[in-house]
N, C-alpha and C positions, 0 to 999 in steps of 0.2 A: 504494500499499498504506500503509496505516496501522493503528495499534494499539499494543499494550503489550506489551514483552518483559521478563520478569525472570529474570536472570543471577545464579547464586551458584555459589562454590565455595568447597571445604576440602581439608584435606589437602595443600596445595601444589598444587591444580587438579588432583588424582590422581580426584577425585570434583567433576562439574559436574553442574547442572542449567539449565535454560532454558525457561522456559513462555512460550509464543507466542500471545496471542490476536489476529489480525490480519484485517483487511477488504482483500482484494485484490481490485481492481477493473480492468476492462478493457472498453472499448465499451460502459458501461452496465449491465455485469452486474457484481455483487457477490458474493463469497463471504467467508466467515468460516471461518478456520482456527483451531482450539483444539489446540495442539500441547505436547506435554512431553517433552522431550529429556533424557537421562540419560546420561551418559558416567562409568563408571568403568574408569580405566586405558585397556584396549585395546577395550573394548566399550562398543558406544553403543546406547541404546534409545530408540526413538521411539514416544511414546504418542498416538494419538487421542483426546482429552479428550471427543470426543462419542459415540464408539462404544466407549469405554475397552477397545480392544485395541491390541497395540504387535508392532514388529520389534524385532529383535536384530541388529546387523552389528558387523564389528570394523572398527575405525578402522585404516586402513593407513598413516596417518602417524604413530602412536605410537611404534613403534621408533626411528623417526628423531630424533623429540621428545626421547624419553628420553636417547638417544645425545648429542644438542646440549647438553641441560642438564647432564647429568653430567660433561661436558668442560668446563663454563664456570665462570666465576669467580661466586659467588654474588650480586655487585652488578651482574652483567651477565646476571640471568637471563632477564630480559624481552629483551633484545638476542637470548639464544641462541635463545630460545621462537621469537621471530618469524624467525630466520634459518632456524629447521627446518622454517617455513612457507613459505621461498622470499619473504620481506620484508627489506627493509634500512633502516636509518635515513637521514632525508633531511634531517637537521639541525635541522628544526623543532620548535618545543615549542607547547604551548597550555595553557590553563586551562580546565577544564570542570567546572562545579559547583565551583568553589575547590579543585581538583585538578590538578594538573601532570602533563601526559602527553607524550610523544615521539612524532611522526609517523614513521610507516614507509610504505616504497612496496612494492608487487608490481606488476610491470607486467602480469601475466595477472590479478591479482584487483582491485587497487585501492590504499585505504590504510586505515591503522589509528591511532589515536593510544591508546597505552598508557603505563601509569605505569610507574616502574623496577622496580616490584614485582610487574608482569604484570597489573594491571586494566586492559581494554579500556573506555576510555568514548568512542571514536568509530570507526566503520568506514564506509567508503564501497567497496561492492562493486558493479560492475556499475550503478552509477548508484542503488543502494539504499542510504540514508542511515540510520545509526543513532547517535543522540547520547546519552549519559547523563542524565537528567534528577533522577535522584536518587544518590547513592553513599555507601554504609556501608561501611566498612572494619572488618573484624573480627568480621562477622556472616555465617557460613556458611550462613544460611537455614535453614528448617524441615526436621528429620530426614525427614519423609514425603516430600518431594520429592525426596528421593535413593532411596528405596525404593519409590516407586510401581510400578516395572516388577515388583516380587514379586507385587503383588495383581490383576494384569491378563493375559489369555491373550497371549503373545508367541510369536511365528514368526520363523522365519530371514527376515532382510531381504538386500538385495541385496549381491553380492560388490563392495566398494570397492576391492579392490586394483589393479584395473586401470584407475581413474576412471571416467568417463563410459563407457568401452566396457564396462566391466563390467556396469553399469546397463542399457545398450544390449542387452547380450546376454542378461540375464534378462527384459527386455520382449519380444524378440523368441522366447524360450521359451516364454513364455506366450501 
């Protein structure tokens, strides 16, 4: 997998967008993915930029994350966020693009390196590695990238509340 991902957030990550332009290859076959994901609170919009259509799902982790963050010390927000997702600090730190971050592990998912204020600079999930190549703090990104879902047809996406089983159930129904 190669390509570029642009990720921005604002309002203390209540609103997040991620634009992915990726080339995924296996066995000599390459496919391009042009996706735009927008998360606002507990709602995730996933938009296919080639077809300009999207789906809407509910983030099943949202309530737990909010609870962890509400009960945490403001100086420990990144740790509380990562704890809510099942990650624990491993005591290591890194510097990526002149920005310091702390490493967190999850036995099921992998590792991430996050700044004390919650900016993820590196992630390694199931062998897929992403490392920030540019960091801009204080720039939430273009407003249009947060509202794109309002300009495309949106259908209901899979129920993620049961994890992978919910997705498999929906596939089986179709």
